[in-house]
N, C-alpha and C positions, 0 to 999 in steps of 0.2 A: 504494500500500499504506499501511497505517497500523498502528502498533504501539501497543498499549494495555496498561497495567499499573496495579497498585494500590500505593500507598505510604501509610504511616501519617502523619498530620499531625504537624508539629513546631512548635517555638516560633516559628521564622521565618515559616512559612506562616500560623500562627494570628494572628500580629501583623499581617502584611501584608494578609490577607483579611478580618480582623475576625470570622472564624468560629472559635468556641472548641472545637468537637469535630468528629468525623467523619474520613473517609478522603480521600486524594488520588487521583483518577483521572487518571493521566498518559497522554498520547498523543503520538506523534511521527510526522510525515509531511513530505513535500515537496509543496508546492502545485502544481496543474496550471499549467504555464507559459503555456498559451494564455489562461487566464482565472483567475488566482490569486484575485481578489476574490470571484468567485462560489464558488470552491472553499472559501475561508476562511469565507465567510458561511454556507455549507451545513453545514460542520463545526461552527461555533459554534452554529448552530441545532439541529443534531442532538444535541449534548451538553446544551445549555441546556434543550431540551424533552423529553429522555429521562426516563423514570420512575425517576430516581435521586435525586431531592431535591437537585439541584445548587444550591448557594448562591452560588457564585463561580467564575469561570474566570480563570486567569492565562495570558496569552500570553507564553511564555518569551522568544522572540527580542526582543520589545519591552519586556518587563517590565511590561506594562499589566495591571491587575486589573479584571475586569468583574463587579461585584456583580450580584445578581439583578435589581435595578431597571434597571440599564443593559442587561443581557441582554435583558430584555423590551422595552426601548425600541428597541434597535438591531436585534434579530433576531426580534422578534415577527411574527406572521402578517401584520399591516398595516403593518409598518415599511418606510420608504423604504430603498433600498440604501445601506449605509454608504459614506462617502467612501473613496477609494483610500488616503488617508494612514493608514488603520487597519492597513495591511499592514506598515508600517515605523515606526520612530521616529528622529528626527534628534537627535543628542546633540552638546553643545558641551563641549569640554575647554579650559580656559583655562590659560595659562602660570602656573606657580607662582612668582611673584615679587612684589615690592612696588612695581613700577614704576607710573607713572601710567597711566590708562586708555588714552590715546592711544599709549602705548608697548608695551602688552600685545598678544599675539596669541592667537588661538584656533584650534582644530582642530574642524571641523564634519564629522560622519560619520553615515551611515545605518546602521541595524541592522534586518534583516528582509527585505531585498531578495533575498538568496541563496536563501531558501526559495521565492522566486517564479521562480527560474530566471534571475535577473539578477545583476550584480555590484553590490556596495555602492559608494556614491558618497562622496567626500570633498572637502573644501576645506581646504587647509593654509595657514598663515601669514596668516590673516585678521586685520586689525586688529580689536581688541575692539569698537571703535565701530561696525564694520560687521557685527556678529554677526547682527542681525535680517535684513538683506539677504542675507547668505550662506545663512542657513537657508531663506529664501524661494526662493533659486535652487536649492539642493540639493533641497528638497522638490518644486519644480516639475519639475525634470528627472527625479527619481525617478518621478513620476507618468507623465511622457512615455515613459519606458522601457517601461512596461506596454503601450503601443500601438505603439511603433516601436523598432527596434533602435538601439543607439548607433553612431555613426559610428566609423571607425578613429581611433586616436590621432593627434593633431596636425592633424586636419581641422577647420577652423573650422565651427561650427554656431551658428545663431541660435535663442535661446530666446524671443525676442520682440524688438520694436523696440529697437535699441541694446543688446541683450544678446547679445554675441558672446563665445563661449568655445571652448576645445578641451579634449581629454582627454589625460591622460598616465598612464603606468604609475606606480603609487604608489612603487615602488622608485626611479624616477628623480626623482619629486617630492620624496621625503624627503631625497635628496642635496642639494637646493637649499635646505633648511631651515636657518635659523640655529641655532647651538648653544643647547640647552636649550629649544627650541620644542616645544610639544606636537605629538604625531603621529609621533614617531620610533619608536614601538613596532612590534614584528614583527606583521605581518598573518597571521591564520589563515584568513581568508576572502578570496575574490577581490574586488578593489576597484580603482577607478580614481579619479584626482584630476581635479577640474575646475580648469582653469588659464586663463591669458590666451590669447587667439586666436593669438598668435604663439609661444606656449609659452616665452616668455622670463621670465615671472613665474609663480610657483606660485599667486599670488592674482590673480583676474580683476578688478583694481581698477575699470577703466572700466565693466564690467557692473554691479558692485555700486553704484557711485556713480550710475549711471543709474537704478537701482531706487530708491536713496535719494532722488533728486531728485523722485520721484513722477510722473515723466513716462511710465513704462512698467512693465509687469508681465510675469512669465513667462506664456507661452501655456498655456491649460488644455487638458486632453484632451477629446475629444468626449464621452466618458463623463461626466466631471465637469460639462461644460456641460449635458448632458441632465439630470443629477441635479439641478443647481442650478435649472434651468428648471422641473422638476417640483415642487420645494419652493416656488419663487416662485409658480407657478400655483395650487398647493393652498392658499396662504395669501393669495390676491389680495384677498379681502374684508377681511382685517385691514389690508392695505396701503392700500386705499381709505378705510377708516375713519381710519387715521392721517393720510393725506394731507388728508382733509376737515377733521380736527380741527386739524392744524398750519397748513395754509393757507400764506400768505406770511408767514414769520416769520424774524427774524434769528438766533434761537437754535436752530432746528431746520429740517430740510428733508427731503423725500422724493424719491428718485431711482430711475429704472428703467434697466436695461441692455437695449440693442436691437442684435441683429446687423444689419449694414448692408453691402450691396455696391453697387458702381457700375453693375452690369449683371446681367442674369438668367442669364448663362452659369454653368454649374455649377463651373467651375474659377476663377471670379472671386474675388479675395481678399476675405475677410470681416473687417470691423472691428467690434469691439464698442464701441458708443457709449453714453454716459451722458446721460440727459435729466432735468432737474429739473422736478418737477411744478409747474405754474402754476395748474392748474384741474382739478377733478374733475367728470366727467360720467358717473356710474355706468352701465354697468360699464367705462367707458373713462376715460382721463385725458388731459390736454393737457400735453405736456412740452416744455421748451426745451433745445435742445442746450447742454450745460454746458462743453464744451471744443472746441478746434479739432481736427478729424479729421486723421489722418495719411494715410489712403488715400481716404476718401469725400470727395473734393474737390468734389463737386457740392453739398455742404452747407457752410454757413458757420456760424460760432459765432453762437448766438442763434436758429437755425432752430427753428421750432415744428412739432410733429407730434401728431396725435391717435392714441393707442395703446391697444390692448386687451390682455388677458392673453395672447392667442395671439402677440403680437408680441414679448414680452419673454423674456429668459433669466435675469434676476435683478432684485432690488430691494433697496434699503437705506433705512433711516430714520436720518438723521444727527442725533445728539443731542449735548448738551453733554458726555456721558460717553463718546462714541464712536459709531461706526456700528453699527447692528443689522440683521441680515438675517432671511430667512424662517425660520431654525431657532431664532430667539430670540423666539418669540411671547409667551412669558410676560414676558420683560423689556420688550418693547414695550408690552404691556398695562399693566404697572406704570408705565412712563414716561408713557403717555397719561393715566393717573389723576392723576399728579403735575402733568402739563402743564395738565390742566383746572382744577386748583386753584391 
């Protein structure tokens, strides 16, 4: 069911949306628990393309505003399905004190999962310096909950190599917080805390430090992997152009991600490996394995492989200003122009 009503615009909505006149068409619903992303996308597409002169849409649970240009880009007829992260937003609340960075703590929490039929996720007592890693783990688990149910509290679960955590009721986790730490507030929505695997610490330090070391990442959902593979395949020509232009260079590099298994058995574990492009032979590339595999032990670091677009699930162009992926074609084009000069 969906409830729809009209409201007159006010100063706050006009300032946030950048729209000076008109009415607010408000709608309230709960997303279909089996496939909240498709349900959300269809609703956004419905309102964006209705003959109502819609200029902007605000998603209240996340606080995100979608102006007309973004609506057309994300929900147009030819648009690729948006990423799962559009369903929620992860916010960080920092302790209000003048302590040094290494002494401050943060509270990381999602907003938007409840409407998807899931509980909100939190991480409490996180050292401020580990905020990016905490947000990465929270976002990663949030996406995984859309495909698989959460395990019972206190049961150890793996979110990726060396990323072991457990869950705890927020009421219990809050009792373990230090005084004046953020996150003591009363919860109005169902939520659980991500804690250490033995539940002795409200912050999973070992998991966050493993992510920070750069040796591991949170596992992706199959839907996210398919989406990224579609984006990478659709922009393969741009990647080939970038790889040809960059070549062997100390300031930039091109890499592809390839799913690899040690056997053809269906249940054989799959490892996503990164290969650095050493040669371009359109429409294929020759790549050298860029790291030591964890599970694909038949390969050694430095192994070379000829790969085509059907073999890959992702690609990146590493530049002095950071990595750029398939959804950053405009930025890659600008970089290649500068690189040529």
